[in-house]
C-alpha positions as CSV (number, residue, x, y, z in Angstrom):
1,M,0.1,-0.3,-0.1
2,N,1.4,3.4,-0.7
3,V,1.6,5.9,2.1
4,P,-1.4,7.9,3.3
5,L,-2.0,11.4,2.7
6,I,-3.5,13.9,5.2
7,I,-4.6,16.9,3.3
8,P,-6.6,19.3,5.6
9,A,-8.4,22.5,4.4
10,E,-8.6,25.1,6.4
11,N,-11.7,27.1,4.3
12,Q,-14.1,24.9,2.6
13,I,-15.3,27.3,0.4
14,R,-12.0,28.4,-1.1
15,E,-10.0,25.2,-0.6
16,F,-12.1,21.7,-0.3
17,D,-13.4,21.0,-3.8
18,A,-9.7,21.5,-4.8
19,K,-8.4,19.0,-2.2
20,L,-11.3,16.6,-2.8
21,L,-9.4,16.4,-6.3
22,L,-6.2,16.1,-5.2
23,G,-7.8,13.0,-2.8
24,C,-8.9,11.6,-5.8
25,V,-6.2,11.5,-8.1
26,A,-4.3,10.2,-5.0
27,A,-6.9,7.5,-4.3
28,E,-7.0,6.7,-7.7
29,R,-2.7,5.9,-7.7
30,G,-3.4,4.2,-4.2
31,H,-2.9,6.5,-1.6
32,P,-5.1,6.2,1.6
33,V,-6.7,9.8,1.8
34,V,-8.0,11.9,4.8
35,V,-9.4,15.0,3.7
36,G,-11.7,17.6,5.7
37,S,-11.7,20.0,7.9
38,R,-8.1,21.3,9.1
39,T,-9.6,22.3,12.3
40,E,-11.6,19.0,13.0
41,M,-8.9,16.7,11.1
42,H,-5.9,18.0,14.4
43,W,-8.6,17.2,16.8
44,H,-8.3,13.9,15.5
45,I,-4.7,13.8,14.6
46,A,-4.1,11.1,17.0
47,S,-6.4,8.3,15.5
48,L,-5.4,9.0,11.9
49,P,-3.0,6.9,9.6
50,R,0.3,7.9,10.1
51,G,1.7,9.2,7.0
52,I,2.8,12.6,4.6
53,Y,0.7,15.9,5.9
54,I,0.2,18.2,3.3
55,A,0.4,21.9,5.3
56,K,-0.9,25.1,4.3
57,D,1.6,26.7,5.1
58,F,4.9,27.2,7.5
59,R,4.3,30.2,9.5
60,G,4.3,30.1,13.5
61,S,1.2,29.7,14.3
62,S,1.4,26.2,13.0
63,R,4.6,25.5,15.4
64,R,2.5,23.2,17.6
65,M,1.1,21.1,15.2
66,F,4.1,20.5,13.3
67,R,5.8,18.8,16.5
68,I,2.6,17.1,17.3
69,L,2.5,15.9,13.9
70,Q,6.3,14.8,13.6
71,D,6.0,13.1,17.2
72,L,3.2,11.1,16.0
73,G,5.6,9.7,12.9
74,N,4.5,12.3,10.2
75,D,6.0,13.5,7.4
76,I,5.5,17.3,6.0
77,V,5.4,18.9,2.5
78,A,3.7,21.9,2.3
79,W,2.8,24.6,0.1
80,D,1.5,27.8,1.0
81,E,-1.8,28.8,0.2
82,E,-1.3,32.5,0.6
83,G,1.6,32.3,-1.4
84,L,1.2,34.4,-4.3
85,V,0.0,37.6,-3.0
86,H,2.2,39.7,-1.0
87,A,3.6,43.4,-1.5
88,S,7.4,42.0,-1.8
89,D,9.7,38.9,-1.2
90,E,10.9,41.0,2.4
91,R,7.3,41.3,4.0
92,Y,6.6,37.8,2.5
93,Y,9.7,36.3,5.0
94,K,8.3,38.3,7.9
95,H,5.1,37.5,7.7
96,R,4.9,34.2,6.1
97,V,7.5,32.1,7.4
98,A,9.2,30.8,10.6
99,P,12.0,30.1,9.9
100,D,12.3,26.6,12.2
101,L,8.9,25.3,10.4
102,F,10.3,26.1,6.9
103,D,13.1,23.7,8.1
104,Q,11.1,20.8,8.7
105,V,9.3,20.8,5.7
106,R,10.3,17.7,3.9
107,L,9.1,19.0,0.2
108,F,8.1,22.5,-1.2
109,L,5.2,22.4,-3.8
110,A,5.2,25.8,-5.9
111,W,2.1,27.4,-7.9
112,G,4.9,28.2,-10.5
113,P,8.0,29.7,-11.5
114,N,7.6,32.7,-9.0
115,N,6.9,31.2,-5.8
116,A,9.6,28.5,-6.5
117,R,11.8,31.2,-7.0
118,T,10.7,33.1,-3.7
119,L,11.1,29.8,-1.5
120,R,14.6,29.4,-3.0
121,A,15.8,33.1,-2.4
122,Y,14.5,32.8,1.5
123,P,17.6,33.8,3.1
124,G,17.0,30.6,5.3
125,Y,16.7,28.1,2.5
126,K,18.8,25.3,2.9
127,G,18.3,23.3,-0.2
128,T,15.3,21.8,0.2
129,A,13.4,20.4,-2.8
130,V,10.8,22.8,-4.1
131,E,8.6,21.2,-7.2
132,V,7.3,23.1,-9.4
133,T,3.8,21.1,-9.5
134,G,0.9,24.1,-9.8
135,N,-1.7,23.8,-7.3
136,P,-5.3,22.1,-7.4
137,R,-7.0,25.2,-7.1
138,I,-5.4,26.4,-10.3
139,D,-6.7,22.7,-11.9
140,M,-10.4,23.9,-11.0
141,M,-9.8,26.5,-13.7
142,R,-9.6,25.0,-16.3
143,P,-11.4,24.3,-19.2
144,E,-11.9,20.4,-18.8
145,L,-13.7,21.3,-15.0
146,R,-15.5,23.8,-15.7
147,G,-18.4,21.8,-15.7
148,F,-18.3,21.0,-12.1
149,F,-19.7,24.6,-11.8
150,D,-21.9,24.2,-14.5
151,A,-25.2,24.1,-12.2
152,E,-23.8,26.7,-9.4
153,A,-23.2,29.4,-11.7
154,A,-26.8,28.7,-13.7
155,A,-28.4,29.5,-10.2
156,L,-26.7,32.4,-9.6
157,S,-27.5,33.6,-12.9
158,A,-30.9,33.2,-12.6
159,R,-30.8,34.7,-9.1
160,F,-29.1,38.0,-10.0
161,G,-29.5,38.3,-14.0
162,D,-27.0,37.3,-16.3
163,G,-23.7,39.0,-16.6
164,F,-24.1,40.9,-13.3
165,I,-21.5,42.7,-11.6
166,L,-19.3,41.3,-9.1
167,V,-16.7,43.3,-6.6
168,N,-14.8,41.2,-4.4
169,T,-12.5,42.6,-1.8
170,N,-10.2,41.6,0.4
171,F,-10.0,43.9,3.8
172,G,-10.4,41.3,7.0
173,R,-7.1,43.1,8.6
174,I,-9.7,46.2,8.8
175,N,-12.9,45.0,8.4
176,H,-12.8,41.6,10.6
177,I,-15.5,39.7,11.5
178,Q,-13.2,38.7,14.8
179,P,-12.4,42.4,15.3
180,S,-10.5,41.7,18.7
181,L,-8.1,39.3,16.5
182,M,-7.2,41.9,14.0
183,A,-7.0,45.1,16.9
184,P,-3.4,46.5,17.5
185,G,-2.3,43.5,20.1
186,G,-4.7,41.3,19.3
187,P,-3.4,37.7,18.4
188,A,-3.4,37.6,14.8
189,A,-2.2,41.2,14.2
190,P,1.6,41.8,13.6
191,K,3.5,43.7,15.7
192,D,5.1,46.6,13.8
193,D,4.9,50.0,12.4
194,Y,4.9,48.6,8.9
195,W,1.6,46.7,9.9
196,R,0.0,49.6,11.3
197,A,1.3,52.7,8.6
198,S,-0.6,49.9,5.7
199,N,-3.3,49.4,7.9
200,A,-3.6,53.0,7.2
201,Y,-3.1,52.9,3.8
202,F,-5.9,49.5,3.5
203,Q,-8.3,51.9,5.1
204,G,-8.1,54.2,3.0
205,I,-9.3,52.3,-0.2
206,F,-11.6,50.6,2.0
207,D,-13.5,53.4,2.5
208,A,-13.0,54.6,-1.5
209,M,-14.1,50.8,-2.2
210,R,-17.3,52.0,-0.2
211,R,-17.5,54.9,-2.2
212,L,-17.4,52.7,-5.3
213,L,-20.5,50.7,-4.5
214,P,-23.3,53.0,-4.8
215,R,-21.7,55.1,-8.0
216,L,-21.8,51.4,-9.8
217,A,-25.4,51.0,-8.5
218,A,-26.5,54.2,-9.6
219,A,-24.3,53.8,-12.8
220,F,-25.7,50.5,-13.9
221,P,-29.6,50.0,-12.8
222,D,-30.5,47.6,-14.5
223,R,-27.5,45.2,-13.5
224,S,-27.2,43.3,-10.1
225,V,-24.2,44.5,-8.3
226,V,-22.5,41.7,-6.4
227,L,-20.5,42.7,-3.1
228,R,-18.4,39.3,-2.2
229,P,-16.8,40.1,1.2
230,H,-13.3,38.1,2.0
231,P,-14.7,35.3,4.5
232,S,-12.6,36.9,7.5
233,E,-14.8,39.8,6.9
234,A,-17.5,41.8,8.5
235,H,-20.6,42.6,6.4
236,A,-22.3,45.3,8.0
237,P,-20.3,48.3,6.6
238,W,-20.5,46.8,3.2
239,I,-24.4,46.5,3.6
240,E,-24.3,50.2,5.1
241,A,-22.5,51.4,2.1
242,A,-25.4,49.7,-0.4
243,A,-28.3,51.1,1.6
244,G,-31.0,52.6,-0.9
245,H,-30.0,50.7,-4.2
246,R,-32.0,47.3,-4.9
247,N,-29.6,46.3,-7.1
248,V,-26.8,45.6,-4.7
249,H,-26.7,42.4,-3.0
250,V,-23.6,41.4,-0.1
251,V,-23.6,38.2,-0.3
252,F,-20.8,35.0,0.4
253,E,-21.9,32.0,-0.3
254,G,-19.9,29.0,-2.0
255,G,-16.7,29.5,-3.7
256,V,-15.0,32.4,-6.2
257,L,-15.2,30.3,-9.0
258,P,-19.5,29.9,-10.3
259,W,-19.6,33.4,-9.2
260,L,-16.7,34.6,-11.7
261,I,-18.1,32.8,-14.0
262,A,-22.0,33.5,-14.3
263,S,-20.3,37.6,-14.3
264,S,-19.7,40.0,-16.4
265,V,-17.0,41.7,-14.6
266,L,-14.8,41.5,-11.4
267,V,-13.8,44.4,-9.4
268,H,-11.3,44.3,-7.2
269,N,-8.3,45.4,-5.4
270,G,-5.0,43.2,-4.7
271,C,-7.2,40.5,-4.0
272,T,-6.2,36.5,-4.8
273,T,-9.9,36.4,-7.1
274,G,-8.1,39.0,-9.3
275,I,-5.2,36.4,-10.5
276,E,-7.9,33.5,-10.6
277,A,-10.0,35.8,-12.9
278,A,-6.9,36.3,-15.0
279,A,-5.9,32.6,-15.1
280,L,-10.0,31.8,-16.7
281,D,-9.8,34.9,-18.8
282,H,-11.9,36.8,-17.4
283,P,-12.8,40.8,-17.8
284,V,-11.0,42.1,-14.3
285,I,-10.6,45.5,-13.3
286,A,-8.1,46.9,-10.1
287,F,-9.7,49.7,-8.3
288,R,-6.8,51.6,-7.1
289,P,-7.7,54.8,-5.8
290,Q,-4.3,55.1,-4.2
291,R,-0.7,53.9,-4.7
292,D,1.8,52.9,-2.8
293,E,4.5,50.2,-3.8
294,R,5.4,49.8,0.2
295,Y,2.2,47.9,0.4
296,D,0.2,47.3,-2.5
297,F,-0.3,43.7,-3.9
298,P,1.7,43.5,-7.6
299,L,0.5,40.5,-9.1
300,P,-3.2,40.8,-9.0
301,N,-2.8,44.2,-9.7
302,D,-0.9,43.8,-12.8
303,L,-2.8,40.8,-14.3
304,S,-6.0,43.7,-14.2
305,A,-7.2,46.5,-16.0
306,D,-6.2,49.3,-14.3
307,A,-8.8,52.1,-13.0
308,G,-7.7,54.7,-10.7
309,S,-11.2,56.6,-9.5
310,E,-14.8,55.5,-9.9
311,E,-15.0,57.3,-13.2
312,A,-12.5,55.4,-14.8
313,V,-14.0,52.0,-13.1
314,I,-17.4,52.7,-14.4
315,E,-15.9,53.4,-17.8
316,Q,-14.6,49.9,-18.1
317,V,-17.4,48.3,-16.6
318,S,-19.4,49.7,-19.4
319,T,-16.7,48.7,-22.0
320,V,-17.3,45.1,-21.0
321,L,-21.0,45.3,-20.7
322,K,-21.3,47.0,-24.3
323,G,-19.3,44.1,-25.4
324,G,-15.8,45.9,-25.7
325,S,-12.4,44.7,-24.3
326,L,-10.1,45.6,-21.2
327,R,-6.7,46.7,-21.7
328,Y,-4.2,44.6,-20.0
329,G,-0.4,45.3,-19.2
330,R,1.7,44.0,-22.1
331,L,3.4,41.3,-19.4
332,R,0.1,40.0,-18.7
333,R,0.7,36.6,-20.3
334,D,3.9,36.0,-19.1
335,L,2.8,36.7,-15.4
336,I,0.2,34.4,-15.4
337,E,2.6,31.5,-17.0
338,T,5.6,32.7,-14.5
339,T,2.6,32.5,-11.5
340,F,1.0,29.2,-12.4
341,A,2.5,26.0,-13.4
342,A,0.1,22.8,-15.0
343,L,-2.6,25.7,-16.9
344,Q,-2.6,22.7,-19.6
345,D,-1.1,19.2,-19.9
346,R,-1.2,17.1,-16.6
347,L,-3.2,18.1,-14.2
348,A,-1.5,20.2,-11.6
349,S,-2.8,17.5,-8.7
350,D,-1.2,14.6,-10.8
351,R,2.1,16.6,-10.6
352,I,1.8,17.2,-6.8
353,I,1.1,13.3,-6.4
354,D,4.5,12.5,-8.6
355,A,6.2,14.6,-6.5
356,V,5.1,13.4,-2.9
357,A,5.0,9.6,-4.0
358,A,9.1,9.9,-5.7
359,H,10.0,12.2,-2.2
360,A,8.2,9.2,-0.1
361,A,10.4,6.8,-1.9
362,Q,13.3,8.4,-1.5
363,R,13.5,9.8,1.6
364,P,11.5,7.9,4.0
365,R,10.8,9.1,7.1
366,P,11.8,7.0,10.5
367,V,9.0,5.2,12.6
368,P,9.3,7.7,16.1
369,P,10.3,5.7,19.2
370,M,7.2,4.6,21.2
371,R,8.1,7.0,24.0
372,R,8.0,9.9,21.4
373,R,5.0,8.7,19.6
374,M,2.7,8.5,23.1
375,A,4.0,11.7,24.3
376,G,3.0,13.0,20.4
377,W,-0.6,11.1,21.0
378,A,-1.0,12.7,25.0
379,A,-0.3,16.1,23.0
380,A,-2.4,15.9,20.5
381,E,-5.4,14.5,22.8
382,L,-4.8,17.3,25.2
383,R,-4.9,19.9,22.3
384,G,-7.8,18.9,20.5
385,L,-9.3,18.7,23.9
386,R,-8.9,22.4,25.3
387,K,-9.9,23.6,21.6
388,R,-13.2,21.6,22.0
389,L,-14.0,21.8,25.3
390,V,-12.7,25.6,26.1
391,N,-11.7,27.6,23.3
392,Q,-14.3,27.3,21.1
393,H,-16.8,28.7,23.5
394,I,-14.8,31.6,24.1
395,P,-16.1,34.7,22.2
396,G,-13.5,36.3,20.1
397,H,-10.9,33.5,20.1
398,K,-9.9,32.2,16.9
399,N,-11.6,29.0,17.7
400,D,-15.0,30.3,18.7
401,K,-17.2,28.1,16.9
402,S,-19.4,30.7,14.8
403,Y,-16.1,32.0,13.1
404,Q,-15.0,28.1,12.4
405,R,-18.4,27.8,10.7
406,T,-17.9,30.7,8.9
407,R,-14.5,29.3,7.3
408,F,-15.8,25.6,7.0
409,P,-19.9,25.8,7.2
410,G,-19.7,21.5,6.8
411,L,-20.3,19.1,4.6
412,G,-22.2,16.1,4.9
413,I,-21.2,12.7,3.2
414,D,-23.9,12.7,-0.1
415,E,-22.5,16.2,-0.3
416,V,-18.8,14.8,-0.8
417,R,-20.0,12.0,-2.6
418,H,-22.0,14.1,-5.4
419,R,-18.9,16.3,-5.5
420,V,-16.7,13.5,-6.4
421,T,-19.3,12.1,-9.0
422,L,-19.2,15.8,-11.0
423,L,-15.4,15.5,-10.9
424,G,-15.2,12.4,-12.3
425,R,-17.8,13.3,-15.0
426,C,-16.0,16.3,-16.0
427,L,-12.2,14.0,-16.3
428,G,-13.6,11.0,-17.0
429,R,-11.8,9.4,-14.1
430,F,-12.3,8.1,-10.4
431,D,-15.0,5.4,-11.0
432,R,-13.3,3.4,-8.5
433,V,-12.9,6.2,-5.6
434,R,-14.8,5.6,-2.4
435,V,-15.8,8.1,0.2
436,H,-16.1,6.8,3.8
437,Q,-16.7,9.8,6.9
438,L,-14.6,9.1,9.5
439,A,-15.6,12.2,12.0
440,P,-17.5,15.3,11.3
441,N,-16.3,17.0,8.2
442,V,-13.3,14.7,7.8
443,F,-13.5,12.2,5.1
444,E,-11.7,9.0,3.6
445,I,-10.7,8.4,0.1
446,T,-10.0,5.5,-1.2
447,A,-10.0,3.1,-4.4
């Protein structure tokens, strides 16, 4: 039997379908797979099979879990879910990389050539293998998998009208659903002058986006304007900004891809969705009412048509609605190709399993001594008990039950099996794949 894989998804709406696809590919190749909610998976980690854990990042917040995983005998490979959007390599290394955890990753899976360069250029890089595989989230955007979203996209068009205007936001740092987490001194807020200055900068863009919303609604009264906040954002400020405009809808439901497919154009500022829209070759506009290279996220903005004012946004949206094309920078296609691997030919998911299987064969992880495994088991059980019995009942805590539900609303076994069927139908694969539920929102995939 091939080595088991543990594939956690922190954010259901953003990640789960892609990681389910990766799990199906792995199972088809003979790997037993566990996939599901990262939070609940961690609660049960001591009872899961020992294997290879595919981490979502290598930040300091994962330090204790990395230690438990290794004490239990698991190997760790990783990609960074947020590895594409950062102001500079320096800021990325400061806020997304914990040096000790970076050293513990045994294989890095890069989104594309640029991400691989960033990983290898890290000052603490010691030669760990970096494989340019692409990411299963990009697989979900490929033409052969667009049919996975047909029903959802059709339902959105029926609900909001054909070709609605989509506005995506990324202001969790200043409009967080749990304000205490990101407040100065809060547990999720970096404590440096750069963070405070950048917050002031993005506050200005947030305010400008709130002013843009009613302008768009008034300029296109016969079109729905759908504002889709980041999953960590509070909705109230957007609802307030939209007051009095019946064609504005503030909605956060489902993954972003069917929303992109059903919309006519996307408006954003520095949002990962801008990158996804570019990969889909979908019309996308970056609203940039102010600019500062110290704080801006260049990649999503550079992949979008540029609009520096409300009037410019309205003009460009009008161009799209009339059937015209937006003007993008000359390097857009080059940027896409250096950002994403596996846009064609073999899926990123297949390439990832190739890389992981080769790693497992070449560098099998020694089984820790029994004493260390018992210590890992005890630490895992105590951690899970504390989070289940205490932390999730503390309002404002990052493990607060209501906040966790925004990140992973929940899935039943029938829904997961339906998604596997849809994936298989699109690709002509996975006939032998079977799904079993191990715990709430945690599933075993085998073939």
